[in-house]
C-alpha positions as CSV (number, residue, x, y, z in Angstrom):
1,X,65.3,221.5,72.7
2,X,66.5,217.9,74.1
3,X,64.0,215.0,74.3
4,X,65.0,212.5,76.6
5,X,64.0,209.0,76.8
6,X,65.1,205.6,78.8
7,X,66.2,202.3,77.7
8,X,68.2,199.7,78.3
9,X,71.2,198.7,75.7
10,X,73.4,195.8,75.0
11,X,76.5,197.2,73.4
12,X,80.0,196.3,72.7
13,X,82.5,198.8,74.6
14,X,85.7,197.6,73.5
15,X,85.7,196.6,69.4
16,X,89.0,198.2,68.8
17,X,90.2,199.8,65.2
18,X,92.4,197.0,65.2
19,X,89.8,194.5,65.3
20,X,87.6,196.5,63.6
21,X,89.9,196.2,60.2
22,X,90.6,192.2,61.1
23,X,86.9,192.4,60.9
24,X,86.1,194.0,58.0
25,X,89.1,192.9,55.8
26,X,90.9,190.2,56.9
27,X,90.4,186.6,59.0
28,X,91.4,186.8,62.6
29,X,94.7,185.4,64.0
30,X,94.5,182.3,65.6
31,X,93.5,183.0,69.4
32,X,92.3,186.3,69.0
33,X,90.2,187.5,71.9
34,X,87.3,189.8,71.2
35,X,86.0,191.2,74.3
36,X,82.8,192.6,74.6
37,X,80.1,193.9,77.1
38,X,76.5,192.0,76.8
39,X,75.1,192.5,80.1
40,X,72.1,194.9,80.3
41,X,72.3,198.1,81.9
42,X,70.1,201.1,82.7
43,X,71.1,203.9,80.5
44,X,69.7,207.6,79.4
45,X,69.0,208.3,75.7
46,X,69.0,212.0,74.1
47,X,67.6,212.4,70.1
48,X,68.4,215.7,69.6
49,X,65.6,218.3,67.8
50,X,66.2,218.9,64.5
51,X,66.6,222.8,64.7
52,X,70.1,221.6,67.0
53,X,71.5,220.3,63.4
54,X,72.4,223.2,60.9
55,X,72.8,223.3,57.1
56,X,76.3,222.5,56.6
57,X,77.9,223.2,52.7
58,X,79.3,220.2,50.8
59,X,82.7,220.5,50.3
60,X,82.5,219.0,46.5
61,X,79.8,220.6,45.1
62,X,79.0,224.0,48.1
63,X,75.2,222.8,48.6
64,X,73.9,222.4,51.5
65,X,72.8,218.7,51.3
66,X,73.2,217.4,54.9
67,X,72.3,219.2,58.4
68,X,74.8,217.7,60.9
69,X,76.1,217.9,64.3
70,X,78.5,220.4,65.2
71,X,82.0,220.0,63.5
72,X,80.9,217.4,61.1
73,X,81.8,217.9,57.2
74,X,81.8,215.7,54.3
75,X,81.8,215.3,50.5
76,X,79.6,214.2,48.1
77,X,80.3,211.5,45.5
78,X,78.9,209.6,43.1
79,X,75.7,211.1,41.7
80,X,73.4,209.1,39.8
81,X,74.0,210.3,35.8
82,X,77.4,210.6,36.7
83,X,79.9,208.8,34.3
84,X,81.9,206.9,36.3
85,X,85.6,205.9,35.7
86,X,85.0,202.7,33.0
87,X,82.7,205.2,31.1
88,X,79.3,203.5,32.8
89,X,76.9,206.2,33.9
90,X,76.3,205.6,37.7
91,X,72.9,204.1,37.9
92,X,70.4,204.8,40.7
93,X,69.1,202.8,43.9
94,X,72.3,203.3,46.1
95,X,71.7,201.1,48.9
96,X,74.3,198.7,50.8
97,X,77.9,199.5,51.2
98,X,80.9,198.4,52.5
99,X,84.6,199.3,52.7
100,X,86.2,195.8,51.3
101,X,89.8,196.8,51.0
102,X,92.4,198.8,51.8
103,X,96.2,199.5,50.1
104,X,97.9,202.6,52.4
105,X,95.7,205.6,52.4
106,X,93.3,204.4,49.3
107,X,90.2,202.6,50.9
108,X,88.0,200.6,48.1
109,X,83.9,200.4,48.7
110,X,81.4,197.8,47.2
111,X,78.1,199.8,46.9
112,X,74.8,198.2,45.4
113,X,71.8,199.6,43.5
114,X,68.9,198.8,44.3
115,X,67.1,198.4,40.8
116,X,64.6,196.3,39.1
117,X,65.3,197.5,35.3
118,X,64.5,196.3,32.3
119,X,68.2,195.9,31.1
120,X,71.4,195.6,32.5
121,X,73.2,199.0,33.2
122,X,76.9,197.3,32.8
123,X,78.8,195.2,30.3
124,X,78.4,191.8,29.3
125,X,80.8,190.6,31.1
126,X,79.7,191.7,34.2
127,X,76.3,190.8,33.6
128,X,74.2,187.9,35.1
129,X,70.7,188.4,33.9
130,X,70.5,191.1,30.2
131,X,67.1,192.3,31.6
132,X,67.9,193.0,35.2
133,X,68.8,196.6,36.1
134,X,70.3,196.1,39.5
135,X,74.0,195.2,39.9
136,X,77.0,196.7,42.2
137,X,79.6,199.6,41.6
138,X,83.1,200.0,43.5
139,X,84.5,203.3,44.4
140,X,87.9,204.2,46.0
141,X,88.6,207.3,48.7
142,X,91.9,208.5,50.0
143,X,91.4,208.3,53.9
144,X,94.6,210.7,54.2
145,X,93.6,213.4,51.8
146,X,89.6,212.9,51.9
147,X,89.4,212.7,48.3
148,X,87.1,210.6,46.0
149,X,89.1,209.2,43.4
150,X,87.4,206.9,41.1
151,X,84.6,204.5,40.7
152,X,83.8,201.6,38.4
153,X,81.3,198.6,37.7
154,X,81.9,195.5,39.4
155,X,78.5,193.6,39.1
156,X,75.7,193.7,36.7
157,X,72.3,191.9,35.8
158,X,71.1,191.3,38.7
159,X,67.8,192.5,41.0
160,X,66.9,194.5,44.0
161,X,70.8,194.6,45.3
162,X,69.4,195.7,48.6
163,X,72.2,195.1,50.9
164,X,74.8,192.3,51.9
165,X,78.2,192.6,53.8
166,X,81.8,192.6,53.5
167,X,83.7,189.7,54.0
168,X,86.9,189.1,56.0
169,X,88.9,187.9,52.8
170,X,88.4,191.3,51.1
171,X,85.4,191.0,48.9
172,X,81.1,192.2,49.2
173,X,78.4,189.6,49.2
174,X,75.9,191.3,47.2
175,X,72.0,190.3,47.9
176,X,69.0,190.2,45.7
177,X,65.9,191.4,47.6
178,X,63.6,189.4,45.3
179,X,62.7,185.4,44.2
180,X,61.5,186.6,40.8
181,X,62.1,183.9,37.9
182,X,62.3,183.7,34.4
183,X,59.4,184.6,32.2
184,X,57.9,186.2,35.4
185,X,57.6,190.7,35.9
186,X,57.1,192.8,38.5
187,X,53.7,194.6,38.7
188,X,55.1,198.0,37.7
189,X,57.7,196.7,35.3
190,X,56.4,195.1,32.4
191,X,59.4,192.6,31.6
192,X,60.4,189.3,31.5
193,X,63.4,187.7,33.2
194,X,65.9,185.2,31.6
195,X,67.3,183.4,34.5
196,X,66.2,182.7,38.2
197,X,66.7,185.2,41.1
198,X,67.1,185.6,44.8
199,X,70.5,184.8,45.3
200,X,73.4,186.4,46.8
201,X,76.7,187.2,44.4
202,X,80.6,187.6,45.6
203,X,82.0,190.9,43.9
204,X,85.7,191.3,44.8
205,X,87.4,194.5,45.3
206,X,89.7,194.3,42.1
207,X,89.1,192.0,39.0
208,X,85.6,190.5,37.7
209,X,82.4,189.4,40.1
210,X,81.9,185.9,40.1
211,X,78.4,185.8,37.9
212,X,77.5,182.5,39.3
213,X,75.4,182.9,42.3
214,X,75.9,181.4,45.8
215,X,73.1,179.2,45.9
216,X,73.8,177.2,49.1
217,X,73.2,180.6,51.0
218,X,69.8,180.5,50.1
219,X,66.5,181.6,47.7
220,X,64.9,184.1,49.3
221,X,64.0,187.9,49.8
222,X,67.4,188.8,51.0
223,X,68.6,191.8,53.0
224,X,71.9,191.7,54.6
225,X,74.3,189.5,55.8
226,X,77.5,189.7,58.4
227,X,80.2,187.1,58.7
228,X,81.8,186.2,62.0
229,X,85.3,186.4,61.0
230,X,86.6,183.9,63.7
231,X,84.9,181.2,61.9
232,X,83.9,181.9,58.9
233,X,79.9,181.5,59.7
234,X,77.2,183.8,57.7
235,X,74.0,185.8,59.1
236,X,71.4,186.4,56.9
237,X,68.5,188.9,57.4
238,X,65.3,188.3,54.9
239,X,63.0,191.5,54.2
240,X,59.5,190.0,54.5
241,X,56.9,190.9,56.9
242,X,57.5,187.2,58.4
243,X,60.8,186.7,58.4
244,X,63.5,184.5,59.2
245,X,66.9,184.9,60.9
246,X,69.5,182.9,59.2
247,X,72.8,181.5,59.1
248,X,75.0,179.5,56.6
249,X,78.1,177.1,57.6
250,X,80.5,176.8,54.8
251,X,82.2,173.9,54.0
252,X,85.3,175.6,53.0
253,X,86.1,178.5,54.5
254,X,86.2,181.8,51.9
255,X,85.2,179.6,49.2
256,X,81.5,179.5,49.3
257,X,81.6,178.4,45.8
258,X,81.5,174.7,47.7
259,X,78.6,175.1,49.1
260,X,77.6,174.4,53.2
261,X,74.6,174.3,55.4
262,X,71.6,177.1,55.6
263,X,69.7,176.8,59.1
264,X,67.1,179.5,60.5
265,X,67.0,180.5,64.4
266,X,64.6,179.1,67.0
267,X,64.6,180.8,70.0
268,X,63.0,179.0,72.9
269,X,59.8,179.5,73.2
270,X,59.5,182.3,71.0
271,X,57.4,181.5,67.8
272,X,57.1,185.4,67.1
273,X,59.5,188.2,68.5
274,X,57.7,191.2,66.7
275,X,56.2,192.2,69.5
276,X,56.6,190.8,73.2
277,X,60.2,190.8,73.2
278,X,61.7,191.7,76.8
279,X,65.1,193.9,77.3
280,X,67.0,192.2,80.0
281,X,66.4,188.9,78.8
282,X,68.9,186.4,77.2
283,X,67.3,184.6,74.7
284,X,68.4,180.8,74.0
285,X,69.1,180.3,70.6
286,X,68.8,177.0,68.3
287,X,69.3,176.5,64.7
288,X,66.6,174.3,61.8
289,X,68.1,172.6,59.0
290,X,66.7,174.0,55.9
291,X,66.6,171.2,53.6
292,X,66.4,172.8,50.5
293,X,67.5,176.2,50.6
294,X,66.9,177.3,46.7
295,X,63.3,176.3,46.9
296,X,61.4,180.0,47.2
297,X,59.0,180.9,49.1
298,X,55.8,181.8,46.4
299,X,55.6,185.8,46.4
300,X,53.0,186.8,48.8
301,X,52.3,183.2,50.2
302,X,53.9,181.0,53.0
303,X,52.9,177.8,51.2
304,X,55.1,175.4,53.0
305,X,57.8,174.7,49.6
306,X,60.3,177.9,50.7
307,X,62.9,178.8,52.9
308,X,61.3,180.2,55.5
309,X,58.8,177.9,55.5
310,X,61.0,175.1,55.8
311,X,62.3,176.7,58.8
312,X,58.6,177.5,60.4
313,X,57.5,174.0,59.9
314,X,60.6,173.0,62.5
315,X,59.4,175.5,65.2
316,X,61.7,178.2,64.0
317,X,61.0,182.2,64.9
318,X,59.4,185.0,63.1
319,X,60.9,188.5,62.9
320,X,59.0,191.5,61.4
321,X,61.4,193.0,58.3
322,X,64.9,192.3,59.2
323,X,66.9,194.6,57.8
324,X,70.4,195.6,58.5
325,X,72.9,193.3,59.3
326,X,76.5,193.7,60.8
327,X,79.6,191.9,62.9
328,X,81.4,193.8,65.7
329,X,83.5,192.4,68.9
330,X,81.9,189.3,68.9
331,X,78.1,190.4,68.1
332,X,75.9,190.1,65.5
333,X,73.7,193.1,65.2
334,X,70.3,193.4,63.0
335,X,68.1,195.5,62.6
336,X,63.8,194.8,62.7
337,X,62.2,197.9,60.6
338,X,58.7,197.4,61.7
339,X,59.1,195.7,65.0
340,X,58.4,195.9,68.5
341,X,55.0,197.3,70.2
342,X,55.0,200.8,68.1
343,X,56.0,198.9,65.2
344,X,58.7,201.2,64.4
345,X,61.8,199.2,64.9
346,X,63.5,196.7,67.1
347,X,67.5,196.3,67.4
348,X,68.9,193.1,68.5
349,X,72.3,191.4,69.0
350,X,73.2,187.6,69.0
351,X,76.0,186.0,70.7
352,X,77.3,183.3,68.4
353,X,79.6,182.5,71.7
354,X,76.8,181.7,74.3
355,X,73.8,181.4,71.6
356,X,71.5,184.0,72.7
357,X,69.9,187.0,71.5
358,X,69.2,190.0,73.5
359,X,66.7,193.1,72.5
360,X,68.8,196.1,72.3
361,X,66.6,198.9,71.8
362,X,62.7,199.3,70.2
363,X,61.6,202.7,69.0
364,X,58.7,204.0,71.4
365,X,57.7,206.9,68.4
366,X,58.4,208.2,65.4
367,X,60.1,211.1,66.7
368,X,63.0,208.6,68.6
369,X,63.6,206.3,65.5
370,X,61.8,205.4,62.9
371,X,62.1,202.3,60.9
372,X,65.6,202.3,61.4
373,X,67.4,199.6,58.2
374,X,70.8,199.8,57.3
375,X,73.5,199.5,60.4
376,X,76.9,199.4,61.1
377,X,79.3,199.3,63.5
378,X,82.1,201.7,64.7
379,X,85.6,200.9,65.4
380,X,85.1,202.8,68.7
381,X,81.9,200.4,69.5
382,X,78.2,201.6,68.8
383,X,76.1,201.7,65.6
384,X,75.0,204.0,62.8
385,X,71.2,203.4,62.3
386,X,70.0,204.7,58.9
387,X,66.1,205.5,58.8
388,X,63.9,204.2,55.6
389,X,60.3,205.9,56.8
390,X,57.8,207.9,55.3
391,X,58.4,210.8,56.9
392,X,60.1,214.0,56.2
393,X,63.1,214.7,56.4
394,X,64.8,211.2,56.9
395,X,67.7,211.1,59.6
396,X,71.1,209.5,60.5
397,X,71.4,208.4,64.4
398,X,74.1,207.1,66.4
399,X,73.7,204.5,69.2
400,X,76.7,205.1,71.5
401,X,78.0,201.7,73.7
402,X,76.7,203.7,76.5
403,X,73.3,204.1,75.0
404,X,73.0,207.4,73.7
405,X,70.9,207.3,71.1
406,X,71.3,211.1,68.9
407,X,71.0,212.6,65.5
408,X,73.9,212.6,63.5
409,X,72.5,214.3,60.1
410,X,69.1,215.1,58.5
411,X,68.3,214.7,55.0
412,X,68.8,218.3,53.7
413,X,68.6,217.4,49.8
414,X,66.2,220.5,48.3
415,X,67.9,221.3,44.5
416,X,66.7,224.2,42.7
417,X,66.6,225.0,39.3
418,X,70.5,225.3,38.2
419,X,72.2,223.8,41.5
420,X,72.3,220.5,39.7
421,X,72.6,220.0,35.4
422,X,69.9,217.0,35.8
423,X,68.1,217.0,39.3
424,X,65.6,219.4,40.9
425,X,63.0,218.6,43.7
426,X,62.8,217.9,47.0
427,X,64.8,214.8,48.3
428,X,64.5,214.9,52.1
429,X,62.3,211.7,51.8
430,X,65.4,209.8,50.2
431,X,66.6,206.9,52.7
432,X,69.6,206.6,54.1
433,X,71.5,203.5,53.7
434,X,75.0,201.7,53.4
435,X,76.7,203.3,56.2
436,X,80.4,202.1,56.5
437,X,83.4,203.3,58.8
438,X,87.0,203.2,57.3
439,X,89.2,201.1,59.2
440,X,90.7,203.7,60.9
441,X,87.3,205.2,62.1
442,X,87.6,208.8,60.7
443,X,85.2,208.3,57.9
444,X,81.8,207.2,57.9
445,X,80.9,206.9,54.1
446,X,76.6,206.6,53.8
447,X,74.5,206.6,50.5
448,X,71.1,208.8,50.4
449,X,69.3,206.2,47.8
450,X,66.8,209.0,46.2
451,X,68.3,210.6,43.9
452,X,71.4,208.7,44.5
453,X,74.4,210.2,46.4
454,X,77.7,208.5,48.2
455,X,78.8,210.4,51.1
456,X,82.0,210.5,53.0
457,X,81.3,212.2,56.7
458,X,84.3,213.0,59.4
459,X,84.1,214.6,62.6
460,X,84.8,214.4,66.5
461,X,83.2,211.0,66.8
462,X,84.7,210.6,70.5
463,X,82.2,213.3,71.4
464,X,79.4,211.1,70.0
465,X,80.8,207.5,71.8
466,X,80.6,206.3,68.5
């Protein structure tokens, strides 16, 4: 069965592997030209029915953990509870992830762990707050042999590390999705933190993470960020029902500890773009200054004090639950998980060059796309979209540069007694997260948050146009 829809798409069409490596790991050379396609065209989108995707055996465990399009294969790694190379047990909550370095055939990734927790899972020298359970792990993979190599703790003692983004200089910026403070507890986890949270932390490919939060990037319910490698400006998303889209202008490129200016996006004549957005329109952008980036909004309230409220007081624009954010070929793409008329998700593209915002796609129904969360840009152009919804099973989609929306993979994790030493049950509702490509474009790395598994997927990407 094939389900067809029509939509208008704004996608880059010439995002080369060279540009991808440059954007993901190294700063671009002066005078680099980033060609892109930002005009709006009519295209036909196709979503494959779930019956078209067949179970494929994992090359690590032999279990049919995923249903994939023909020709694709995968290897799992980093299961929750597995011992990492440093002797630390792999924590749960696999979330945002990015490739942050490559040496020869070996790529290094950093993976977030979205955990509240009551104590750090890592060693003291990597722990920011001993009563916080989140953090990061680094992983290595050989793109030539297709083998996972090792993993280790790279940051601990943080809270709800949801997403973040890779830097052009070879590190990962990990974002906390909370603004909880000292002597405060979550309703479902009764313990008191020792430090303020709601920050961004920088995690290197090698060595130890800096435990000083990058406070100038703001204290709010962070989700993801993307960096324009041409000027070092950082774009940030906020995961609230009433959310802002931000940019950070560093005082010194690549040295974020030296501070900078935080601003919130203002679209002329549009106070709220959760609904009513039109495809084919380039919305003109302005930016308003956030005077006090470390002043949090009281959880559940717009009290006029925090980052979002400061921006709204100056006319900035509201979005609905901003999630994934990724730079590609001169554009910054980001998801609105419950934006759009059906409240099932919007995909936006911001052009730093001409300061315009364009609606790429909004979902009309659950069957088409349900609550896009993390996203990434392929070296060939096009997007990969991770679903985070209440339905089962959850899906991983591709949106090609020609406007084809297809289901790439379906969560098929049913673990029966004896198939895994620690886990049993139906995990098909586990969300997809952390999608990121290897610089050569051959491998897609992605997580399923529950129970907590990382995958490396490869196959005929050109057939998908992604």
